[in-house]
Rosetta silent file (secondary structure, phi, psi, omega in degrees, C-alpha in Angstrom):
SEQUENCE: MTKPKQILQDFTGEVINSMVNNNDNWQKMFGCQTNSKNALTGKYYRGFNWLNLSFTTEEKKYKHNIWATYKQWLSLDAQVKKGSKGTGVVYYQPALFRNAKKDETATTKDGSVKVQSNIMRASTVFNLDQVELSNKSTFKVPQLNSGKQYSIDHIDKFIDGVDVEIVNEDNNSCYYNETKDLINMAPKETFKDTKDANATEHYYATLFHELTHATKHAKRVNRKAKFQDDAHKSYAFEELVAELGAIMFSKHFGISKTIRENHAQYLNSWIKALKNDYTFLTSAVAKANQGFSFYVK
SCORE:     score description
SCORE:     0.000 S_00000001
   1 L     0.000  136.276 -174.681   83.987   83.708  139.917 S_00000001
   2 L   -72.859  161.504  177.750   86.053   85.560  137.292 S_00000001
   3 H   -59.562  -40.673  174.596   85.019   85.294  133.569 S_00000001
   4 H   -57.029  -48.352 -179.935   87.955   83.051  132.570 S_00000001
   5 H   -67.685  -32.057  175.673   87.140   80.531  135.324 S_00000001
   6 H   -69.089  -33.776  179.869   83.495   80.642  134.481 S_00000001
   7 H   -63.893  -41.153  179.493   84.198   79.736  130.909 S_00000001
   8 H   -62.420  -40.965 -174.223   86.220   76.757  132.084 S_00000001
   9 H   -68.002  -52.698 -178.380   83.648   75.724  134.525 S_00000001
  10 H   -53.632  -46.381 -177.187   80.763   76.043  132.029 S_00000001
  11 H   -65.791  -41.074  178.073   82.600   74.167  129.365 S_00000001
  12 H   -59.167  -34.942  173.480   83.488   71.297  131.698 S_00000001
  13 H   -60.106  -37.834  176.590   79.731   70.971  132.521 S_00000001
  14 H   -68.631  -37.271  177.492   79.076   70.616  128.797 S_00000001
  15 H   -65.549  -44.625  179.506   81.721   67.891  128.506 S_00000001
  16 H   -52.687  -53.804  179.080   80.157   65.992  131.410 S_00000001
  17 H   -56.729  -45.746  174.865   76.749   66.130  129.740 S_00000001
  18 H   -58.744  -40.194  178.903   78.235   64.912  126.484 S_00000001
  19 H   -66.392  -41.754  177.539   80.000   62.092  128.113 S_00000001
  20 H   -64.718  -45.885 -168.728   76.692   61.102  129.937 S_00000001
  21 H   -79.547  -35.805  176.964   74.453   61.524  126.931 S_00000001
  22 H   -96.157  -13.835  179.166   76.878   59.812  124.356 S_00000001
  23 H    53.813 -119.762 -172.659   78.540   57.400  126.506 S_00000001
  24 H   -69.948  -13.595  175.003   81.146   55.487  124.571 S_00000001
  25 H   -96.950   30.704 -170.310   80.722   57.890  121.675 S_00000001
  26 H   -72.325  -21.632  177.642   81.701   60.963  123.516 S_00000001
  27 H   -60.674  -24.605  178.832   84.790   61.514  121.105 S_00000001
  28 H   -63.581  -14.838  172.807   82.292   62.484  118.548 S_00000001
  29 H   -71.921   -5.843  171.722   81.908   65.899  120.166 S_00000001
  30 H  -115.603   35.828 -167.583   85.327   66.635  118.534 S_00000001
  31 L   -60.755  -26.231 -173.135   84.120   65.250  115.204 S_00000001
  32 L   -63.047  130.687 -169.609   85.627   68.042  112.940 S_00000001
  33 L   -82.945   19.519  178.890   88.712   66.508  111.120 S_00000001
  34 L  -138.366  147.747  179.621   90.895   69.662  111.509 S_00000001
  35 L   -74.713  144.749 -173.641   92.465   71.337  114.597 S_00000001
  36 L   -65.424  143.098 -173.140   91.100   74.798  115.541 S_00000001
  37 E  -140.927  149.534  172.789   93.023   77.543  113.880 S_00000001
  38 E   -84.730  134.544 -179.442   93.109   81.426  113.968 S_00000001
  39 L   -66.956  -32.219 -173.027   92.034   82.941  110.727 S_00000001
  40 L   -87.605  -50.870 -177.525   94.390   86.013  110.973 S_00000001
  41 L   -80.867  -26.262 -176.423   97.547   84.424  112.402 S_00000001
  42 L    78.670    4.198  178.777   97.265   81.003  111.008 S_00000001
  43 L   -87.931  153.776 -178.859   98.317   79.568  114.333 S_00000001
  44 E   -89.570  144.554  176.986   96.574   76.597  115.911 S_00000001
  45 L   -76.523  150.880 -172.182   94.853   77.034  119.281 S_00000001
  46 L  -123.486  168.801  171.272   96.332   75.027  122.040 S_00000001
  47 H    53.511 -137.144 -176.751   95.188   73.513  125.318 S_00000001
  48 H   -52.747  -48.865 -173.874   91.706   74.353  126.632 S_00000001
  49 H   -59.591  -44.236  176.305   90.980   76.619  123.613 S_00000001
  50 H   -56.045  -44.141 -176.840   91.693   73.723  121.166 S_00000001
  51 H   -67.766  -47.469  179.436   89.337   71.578  123.088 S_00000001
  52 H   -65.031  -41.278 -174.910   86.511   74.136  123.394 S_00000001
  53 H   -73.601  -35.374  178.488   86.578   75.412  119.807 S_00000001
  54 H   -69.570  -27.512  174.310   86.647   71.833  118.415 S_00000001
  55 H   -68.797  -50.340  177.796   83.770   70.898  120.655 S_00000001
  56 H   -61.488  -39.200  169.585   81.787   73.993  119.488 S_00000001
  57 H   -53.580  -44.215 -177.455   82.583   73.315  115.856 S_00000001
  58 H   -79.686  -39.067  175.045   81.017   69.906  116.056 S_00000001
  59 H   -58.885  -40.953  176.691   78.109   71.004  118.273 S_00000001
  60 L   -87.430   -1.596  178.599   77.194   73.839  115.977 S_00000001
  61 L    63.840   27.395 -179.358   77.850   71.903  112.845 S_00000001
  62 L   -67.734  145.186 -176.047   80.274   74.518  111.535 S_00000001
  63 L   -72.657  -32.071 -172.902   82.011   73.474  108.201 S_00000001
  64 L  -127.150  149.425  178.865   85.462   74.886  109.331 S_00000001
  65 L   -99.304   49.091 -174.811   87.315   74.874  112.697 S_00000001
  66 E  -118.743  134.588 -165.589   88.559   78.382  111.936 S_00000001
  67 E  -145.031  158.741  175.126   88.118   81.286  114.352 S_00000001
  68 E  -162.878  160.925  171.569   89.098   85.022  115.062 S_00000001
  69 E   -74.474  169.016  176.958   88.007   87.825  117.301 S_00000001
  70 H   -48.997  -56.969 -178.620   85.583   90.552  116.044 S_00000001
  71 H   -63.321  -38.662 -179.403   88.489   92.924  115.328 S_00000001
  72 H   -67.164  -40.830  169.366   90.587   90.283  113.703 S_00000001
  73 H   -56.523  -47.670  175.885   87.715   89.499  111.241 S_00000001
  74 H   -51.285  -47.202  179.529   87.366   93.195  110.489 S_00000001
  75 H   -58.865  -25.874  173.686   91.033   93.337  109.610 S_00000001
  76 L   -97.073   16.441  174.243   90.409   90.683  106.995 S_00000001
  77 L    60.128   48.933  167.501   87.490   92.656  105.599 S_00000001
  78 E  -126.024  147.319 -176.869   84.992   90.264  107.103 S_00000001
  79 E  -119.889  129.744  174.515   81.868   91.218  109.168 S_00000001
  80 E   -68.090  130.180  178.731   80.457   89.108  111.962 S_00000001
  81 L   -53.304  142.726 -179.533   76.870   88.306  111.225 S_00000001
  82 L   -67.505  135.219  179.716   74.346   90.334  113.359 S_00000001
  83 L    84.004    4.250 -179.822   73.147   88.373  116.357 S_00000001
  84 L   -71.804  138.952  176.921   76.017   85.813  116.289 S_00000001
  85 L  -101.650  126.065 -170.370   77.038   84.526  119.644 S_00000001
  86 L   -86.611 -177.943  179.894   80.781   84.163  120.105 S_00000001
  87 E  -121.884  130.612 -173.753   82.725   81.549  121.954 S_00000001
  88 E   -71.068  137.269  167.155   84.830   82.196  124.933 S_00000001
  89 E  -128.961  159.207  178.396   88.676   81.571  124.985 S_00000001
  90 E  -120.776  153.617  176.534   91.195   82.092  127.716 S_00000001
  91 E  -153.347  165.786  176.758   94.834   83.247  127.659 S_00000001
  92 E  -112.204  135.491 -177.779   97.412   84.392  130.016 S_00000001
  93 E  -115.352  124.710 -177.485   98.748   88.004  130.051 S_00000001
  94 E   -63.152  142.897  175.353  101.951   88.929  131.737 S_00000001
  95 E  -143.095  152.434 -179.757  101.752   91.387  134.592 S_00000001
  96 E  -102.335  133.704  174.402  104.042   92.984  137.148 S_00000001
  97 E  -122.327  149.287  179.906  103.372   92.970  140.807 S_00000001
  98 E   -97.187  130.583 -178.002  105.245   94.750  143.598 S_00000001
  99 E  -110.031  130.007 -174.225  106.414   92.518  146.363 S_00000001
 100 L   -69.237  -11.813  178.902  107.075   93.998  149.759 S_00000001
 101 L   -76.534  125.826 -179.465  109.985   91.552  150.445 S_00000001
 102 L   -76.451  145.462  174.940  113.261   93.320  149.856 S_00000001
 103 L  -146.904  119.690 -172.268  116.027   91.922  147.749 S_00000001
 104 L   -60.420  -30.287 -177.145  119.213   93.801  147.364 S_00000001
 105 L   -88.044  -11.898  179.855  119.869   92.528  143.859 S_00000001
 106 L  -150.572   72.118 -177.443  116.517   93.483  142.408 S_00000001
 107 L  -121.576  153.863  174.359  114.822   96.469  144.051 S_00000001
 108 L   -94.143 -174.911 -172.409  113.069   99.518  142.831 S_00000001
 109 L   -63.947  -30.260 -173.492  113.713  103.071  144.097 S_00000001
 110 L   -92.604   11.247  175.049  111.188  102.662  146.870 S_00000001
 111 L    90.068    0.071  179.879  112.860   99.371  148.007 S_00000001
 112 L   -93.875  168.112 -178.318  110.130   96.926  146.771 S_00000001
 113 E  -109.919  130.356  179.931  110.596   94.186  144.286 S_00000001
 114 E   -93.876  119.297 -178.539  108.735   93.923  141.037 S_00000001
 115 E  -115.008  130.084 -174.070  107.706   90.320  140.334 S_00000001
 116 E   -91.004  136.382 -177.763  106.243   89.193  137.066 S_00000001
 117 E  -137.319  174.464  174.085  103.339   86.933  137.050 S_00000001
 118 E  -119.645  137.763  179.341  100.607   85.900  134.604 S_00000001
 119 E  -105.461  130.504  178.190   96.870   86.735  134.787 S_00000001
 120 E   -74.539  123.314  179.258   94.275   84.617  133.125 S_00000001
 121 E  -111.718  177.229  178.524   92.097   86.737  130.762 S_00000001
 122 E  -134.647  142.005  174.247   89.116   85.961  128.573 S_00000001
 123 E  -139.933  170.030  174.501   88.299   86.845  124.953 S_00000001
 124 E  -124.356  134.871  177.865   85.656   86.086  122.434 S_00000001
 125 E  -125.140  165.200 -175.214   86.010   84.589  118.999 S_00000001
 126 E  -124.699  140.650  178.938   83.756   83.853  116.106 S_00000001
 127 E   -78.019  156.186  177.308   83.697   80.933  113.615 S_00000001
 128 H   -47.215  -41.499 -175.031   84.257   81.315  109.959 S_00000001
 129 H   -69.883  -15.482 -178.532   80.609   80.252  109.392 S_00000001
 130 H   -90.878    1.421 -174.528   79.520   83.246  111.553 S_00000001
 131 E  -126.249  157.503  173.463   80.974   85.922  109.343 S_00000001
 132 E  -111.734  127.540 -177.553   80.451   87.360  105.869 S_00000001
 133 E   -82.903  133.940  174.092   83.461   87.856  103.601 S_00000001
 134 L   -81.143  160.898  177.543   83.582   91.004  101.536 S_00000001
 135 L   -52.448  -35.317 -178.477   84.690   90.988   97.829 S_00000001
 136 L   -86.070   -2.046 -172.836   87.960   92.569   98.898 S_00000001
 137 L   -64.452  143.806  179.183   88.685   90.101  101.724 S_00000001
 138 L   -95.516   -9.723 -179.902   92.148   88.474  101.422 S_00000001
 139 L   -75.141  125.404 -177.957   91.023   85.510  103.451 S_00000001
 140 L  -103.064  125.983 -176.632   90.661   82.290  101.403 S_00000001
 141 L   -73.911  128.871  179.408   88.215   79.664  102.596 S_00000001
 142 L   -77.963  151.207  174.289   90.160   76.376  102.637 S_00000001
 143 L   -83.569  124.284  175.811   89.056   73.254  100.840 S_00000001
 144 L   -68.221  139.212  175.613   88.347   70.379  103.142 S_00000001
 145 L   -90.900  143.838  172.583   90.110   67.146  102.379 S_00000001
 146 L   -89.641  168.181  179.897   88.135   63.911  102.506 S_00000001
 147 L   -65.427  -26.930 -176.329   89.698   60.794  104.135 S_00000001
 148 L   -72.101  -36.673 -178.121   90.291   59.286  100.673 S_00000001
 149 L   -71.498  -22.207  177.970   92.370   62.439   99.633 S_00000001
 150 L   -77.464  137.353 -174.918   94.603   62.012  102.637 S_00000001
 151 L   -93.624  124.614  173.429   97.607   59.743  102.082 S_00000001
 152 H   -63.769  -32.327  177.822   98.080   57.046  104.595 S_00000001
 153 H   -60.173  -24.724  179.129  101.602   56.728  103.400 S_00000001
 154 H   -72.227  -40.230  173.114  102.023   60.215  104.771 S_00000001
 155 H   -63.921  -44.612 -176.499  101.113   58.890  108.315 S_00000001
 156 H   -63.362  -33.626  174.400  103.358   55.949  107.881 S_00000001
 157 H   -60.623  -45.427  175.428  106.211   58.292  106.993 S_00000001
 158 H   -57.984  -47.097  177.652  105.488   60.236  110.137 S_00000001
 159 H   -60.618  -39.655 -177.718  105.435   57.058  112.267 S_00000001
 160 H   -65.957  -18.697 -177.130  108.738   55.859  110.778 S_00000001
 161 L   -98.638   -6.653 -179.445  110.349   59.091  112.093 S_00000001
 162 L   -79.733  159.085 -172.020  109.289   58.883  115.660 S_00000001
 163 L   -99.304   43.177  176.006  111.814   57.716  118.219 S_00000001
 164 L  -129.128  128.644  178.982  109.690   54.751  119.550 S_00000001
 165 E   -70.376  137.787  178.505  110.171   51.199  118.533 S_00000001
 166 E  -121.507  126.323 -174.640  106.911   49.699  117.212 S_00000001
 167 E  -127.522  171.119  177.273  106.760   45.855  117.289 S_00000001
 168 L  -128.748   58.018  178.767  104.056   43.135  116.617 S_00000001
 169 L   -76.009  -35.583  179.176  105.075   40.683  119.533 S_00000001
 170 L  -121.459  123.242  179.427  101.501   40.204  120.758 S_00000001
 171 L   -87.664    3.177 -175.213   98.778   39.872  118.219 S_00000001
 172 L  -113.467   -1.725  175.677   95.940   40.206  120.687 S_00000001
 173 L  -151.111  164.928  178.828   96.605   43.601  122.254 S_00000001
 174 L  -120.244  128.931  178.237   97.956   47.125  121.820 S_00000001
 175 E  -167.334  168.197 -178.728   99.999   48.837  124.521 S_00000001
 176 E  -109.372  125.453  175.293  102.974   51.006  125.409 S_00000001
 177 E  -106.439  112.712 -171.049  105.729   49.386  127.605 S_00000001
 178 L   -76.950  -28.869  176.406  107.536   52.189  129.292 S_00000001
 179 L   -61.827  -46.749  177.437  110.345   49.881  130.619 S_00000001
 180 L   -87.240   -9.561 -176.647  111.326   48.778  127.110 S_00000001
 181 L    52.697   57.503  176.555  110.152   52.080  125.565 S_00000001
 182 E  -140.960  159.377  175.249  108.303   50.256  122.805 S_00000001
 183 E  -109.888  128.811  173.423  104.728   50.150  121.371 S_00000001
 184 E  -106.669  135.272  178.184  103.181   46.799  120.585 S_00000001
 185 L  -125.637  135.847  170.072  100.518   46.872  117.943 S_00000001
 186 L   -62.457  148.982  177.085   98.249   44.063  116.782 S_00000001
 187 L   -46.698  143.938  177.237   98.418   43.320  113.032 S_00000001
 188 H   -55.641  -31.899 -172.392   96.443   45.644  110.876 S_00000001
 189 H   -71.657  -14.587 -178.512   94.391   42.850  109.549 S_00000001
 190 H   -82.995   -4.499  178.676   92.964   42.249  113.045 S_00000001
 191 L   -91.287  133.588  178.497   91.231   45.680  113.008 S_00000001
 192 L  -111.506  163.854  174.556   87.647   45.779  111.596 S_00000001
 193 L   -70.091  145.366  178.018   85.346   48.089  109.946 S_00000001
 194 L  -134.998  176.552 -177.686   82.577   49.583  112.188 S_00000001
 195 L   -78.198   -8.103  179.744   79.750   51.930  111.506 S_00000001
 196 L   -94.227  -31.964 -169.664   81.850   54.806  112.909 S_00000001
 197 L  -162.486  158.718  176.485   85.164   54.188  111.038 S_00000001
 198 L   -84.769  171.176 -178.356   87.011   51.863  108.710 S_00000001
 199 H   -57.434  -45.487 -177.077   89.667   49.348  109.918 S_00000001
 200 H   -60.815  -41.852  175.590   92.461   51.606  108.843 S_00000001
 201 H   -65.103  -40.169  177.262   91.229   54.503  110.864 S_00000001
 202 H   -68.051  -31.003  174.693   90.795   52.291  114.004 S_00000001
 203 H   -67.142  -50.638 -177.307   94.448   51.152  113.567 S_00000001
 204 H   -68.540  -31.193  178.149   95.947   54.615  113.339 S_00000001
 205 H   -72.175  -40.147  171.587   93.819   56.061  116.124 S_00000001
 206 H   -59.689  -37.885  177.591   94.866   53.211  118.417 S_00000001
 207 H   -64.290  -41.150  179.105   98.517   53.753  117.383 S_00000001
 208 H   -66.834  -34.473  174.945   98.151   57.502  118.189 S_00000001
 209 H   -61.014  -47.360  179.757   96.767   56.670  121.648 S_00000001
 210 H   -65.194  -37.147 -179.004   99.826   54.492  122.359 S_00000001
 211 H   -68.311  -35.034  171.548  102.162   57.038  120.955 S_00000001
 212 H   -59.056  -41.118  175.499  100.690   59.640  123.347 S_00000001
 213 H   -58.573  -46.361 -173.974  101.477   57.254  126.235 S_00000001
 214 H   -59.711  -25.297 -174.051  105.032   56.947  124.899 S_00000001
 215 L   -68.412  -14.711 -174.785  105.499   60.721  125.120 S_00000001
 216 L   -80.123  -11.342 -177.283  105.502   60.428  129.008 S_00000001
 217 L   -56.696  149.166 -178.201  108.975   58.656  128.906 S_00000001
 218 L   -55.181  -36.431 -179.687  111.833   60.551  130.624 S_00000001
 219 L   -85.279    5.817  175.653  113.681   61.270  127.367 S_00000001
 220 L  -117.921 -100.823 -174.820  110.573   62.942  125.857 S_00000001
 221 L  -100.133  -11.067  175.119  108.286   65.096  127.954 S_00000001
 222 L    55.018   53.123 -178.801  108.910   63.198  131.134 S_00000001
 223 L   -76.858  120.380 -178.828  105.258   63.182  132.265 S_00000001
 224 L   -95.007  159.301  172.088  104.856   62.085  135.908 S_00000001
 225 L   -56.122  127.587 -169.161  101.886   60.467  137.497 S_00000001
 226 L   -80.269  -35.530 -172.071   99.414   63.272  138.528 S_00000001
 227 L  -117.215   82.721 -177.439   97.775   61.576  141.589 S_00000001
 228 L   -61.727  -24.732  178.587  100.432   59.732  143.604 S_00000001
 229 L   -92.855    4.216 -178.321   97.984   58.825  146.399 S_00000001
 230 L  -143.852   88.441 -175.225   95.297   57.464  144.106 S_00000001
 231 H   -57.698  -45.399  176.023   96.569   54.868  141.648 S_00000001
 232 H   -56.747  -42.251 -178.609   93.079   54.332  139.997 S_00000001
 233 H   -69.709  -45.249 -177.415   92.656   58.043  139.474 S_00000001
 234 H   -62.207  -42.920 -177.573   96.174   58.509  138.258 S_00000001
 235 H   -67.448  -38.207  177.320   95.804   55.727  135.701 S_00000001
 236 H   -66.820  -40.731  179.934   92.356   57.076  134.501 S_00000001
 237 H   -63.284  -42.354 -177.141   93.959   60.566  134.106 S_00000001
 238 H   -71.747  -24.940  177.471   96.792   59.112  131.908 S_00000001
 239 H   -76.833  -33.020  177.640   94.245   57.371  129.844 S_00000001
 240 H   -71.755  -36.245  174.218   92.298   60.576  129.241 S_00000001
 241 H   -60.141  -43.050 -177.462   95.583   62.254  128.286 S_00000001
 242 H   -60.761  -46.565 -176.141   96.142   59.400  125.677 S_00000001
 243 H   -63.243  -41.260 -179.791   92.647   59.707  124.304 S_00000001
 244 H   -72.623  -34.828  175.396   92.923   63.418  123.858 S_00000001
 245 H   -58.219  -47.053  179.604   96.414   63.072  122.397 S_00000001
 246 H   -58.188  -37.481  173.745   94.978   60.540  119.871 S_00000001
 247 H   -64.440  -41.167  176.264   92.287   63.030  118.905 S_00000001
 248 H   -66.551  -44.076  179.751   94.908   65.687  118.240 S_00000001
 249 H   -64.345  -48.207 -179.684   97.072   63.413  116.106 S_00000001
 250 H   -48.897  -57.315 -175.921   93.887   62.069  114.269 S_00000001
 251 H   -57.529  -38.892 -173.961   92.778   65.538  113.489 S_00000001
 252 H   -61.992  -41.419 -174.329   96.269   66.648  112.439 S_00000001
 253 H   -97.258    2.591  171.590   96.306   63.775  109.824 S_00000001
 254 L    74.643   32.463  176.565   92.689   64.105  108.857 S_00000001
 255 L  -120.213  166.146  176.672   91.217   60.832  110.025 S_00000001
 256 L   -75.624  143.330  171.770   88.537   59.940  112.438 S_00000001
 257 L   -89.752  128.915 -176.411   89.295   59.245  116.082 S_00000001
 258 L  -102.035 -177.541 -167.482   87.784   56.029  116.985 S_00000001
 259 L  -104.588  129.380  176.499   86.719   54.504  120.306 S_00000001
 260 L   -70.207  149.814 -174.639   89.038   52.398  122.437 S_00000001
 261 L   -66.286  -37.414  179.128   87.668   49.068  123.475 S_00000001
 262 L   -86.631    9.385 -171.689   88.515   49.809  127.174 S_00000001
 263 H   -61.898  -43.567 -177.498   87.211   53.326  127.046 S_00000001
 264 H   -54.564  -32.882 -176.638   83.935   52.613  129.015 S_00000001
 265 H   -65.285  -26.156 -178.364   85.806   51.446  132.077 S_00000001
 266 H   -96.127  -21.613 -173.677   87.382   54.883  132.552 S_00000001
 267 H   -55.684  -46.275  178.440   84.291   57.061  131.552 S_00000001
 268 H   -60.847  -39.707 -176.234   82.710   57.068  135.025 S_00000001
 269 H   -67.783  -34.878 -179.558   85.974   57.878  136.666 S_00000001
 270 H   -70.652  -45.954 -178.874   86.460   60.818  134.291 S_00000001
 271 H   -58.832  -45.522 -176.484   82.837   62.101  134.953 S_00000001
 272 H   -64.481  -41.172  178.745   83.366   61.858  138.739 S_00000001
 273 H   -69.811  -36.928  178.824   86.655   63.705  138.627 S_00000001
 274 H   -62.018  -39.470  175.828   85.338   66.403  136.278 S_00000001
 275 H   -61.380  -36.343 -174.290   82.394   67.071  138.717 S_00000001
 276 H   -85.719  -28.375 -172.781   84.813   67.577  141.594 S_00000001
 277 L  -157.161  110.630 -176.167   87.430   69.547  139.732 S_00000001
 278 L   -68.518  -18.231 -179.496   87.369   71.186  136.220 S_00000001
 279 H   -73.204  -12.769  169.183   91.188   71.276  136.247 S_00000001
 280 H   -55.297  -45.144  175.100   91.166   67.544  135.784 S_00000001
 281 H   -69.196  -50.865 -176.790   90.196   68.247  132.181 S_00000001
 282 H   -66.458  -33.204  178.527   92.285   71.248  131.500 S_00000001
 283 H   -68.059  -37.813  178.510   95.330   69.573  133.001 S_00000001
 284 H   -67.260  -42.579 -178.925   94.799   66.495  130.729 S_00000001
 285 H   -57.982  -48.539 -175.533   94.444   68.694  127.726 S_00000001
 286 H   -60.443  -43.985  174.624   97.672   70.530  128.547 S_00000001
 287 H   -61.812  -42.556  179.568   99.547   67.191  128.958 S_00000001
 288 H   -63.586  -38.162 -178.538   98.125   65.811  125.830 S_00000001
 289 H   -69.478  -39.128  174.916   99.074   68.974  123.907 S_00000001
 290 H   -58.063  -42.068 -175.941  102.628   68.740  125.309 S_00000001
 291 H   -71.831  -40.514  173.823  102.948   65.263  124.074 S_00000001
 292 H   -59.028  -44.459 -177.872  101.466   66.046  120.661 S_00000001
 293 H   -66.575  -21.116  173.358  103.718   69.044  120.327 S_00000001
 294 H   -54.300  -41.508 -175.915  106.814   66.898  121.011 S_00000001
 295 H  -104.741  -27.074 -178.363  106.323   65.371  117.583 S_00000001
 296 L  -110.433  100.826 -176.041  104.254   67.976  115.758 S_00000001
 297 L   -80.719    0.000    0.000  105.987   71.404  115.985 S_00000001
């Protein structure tokens, strides 16, 4: 097995163990309230790398979800601490292949065709907590915001700007209706404080879950059912996409992702699917990321 595929396979095993050990609290493995970010470029990691680095930040209790390669840290006048173990990330690198099939419109001198493809590669990154910044380093350690410092009005303004109607027609449930293209949310006062989060966080996390469902609409990302021959598995996959999307939105706005009431009924389906195919997870992350990026550029 190639190194990139081994990274994916190993991480999937860790996710399965976390699901089994933490049961309904498995979202806590992504507990850091910020999305994973590259220290040098300032860009956020996407897809599998976002999931893997967020997981590692929580597991290792790092203060910041900020990463870079060994060389990138050096360019920032920072030195990776001796003995530090890096975390694997994967990426796709363009490559040209020669195809024996001839095409008069696109041939090389020897008559073959050059076809571009992508090869999956692996790299290693280190967390901010694993490096020492020199006095001349230009990198500034960010100040973490607490939930109280984050404006909920800011979230409301974002929600007001999305192209999905949000109604309160049913006070007893929250759901997305694809036919009508609307989200029904139970009133805020029906959400309760728990030991994991307050009522406000429960409300917004639930809304983000439904908003992720709404991104599947044809006028947005047009997300199709993944398993046409297995309705239960397809439904469970879409629920995993929505859960991961809610985590992404929650991290973006600095609140805790809370647990869906019906989460447990899908947990065993997810574990079973992951044991059989690690791409069940990576595909769900990609779909969730696509939905998140539709609204957060």
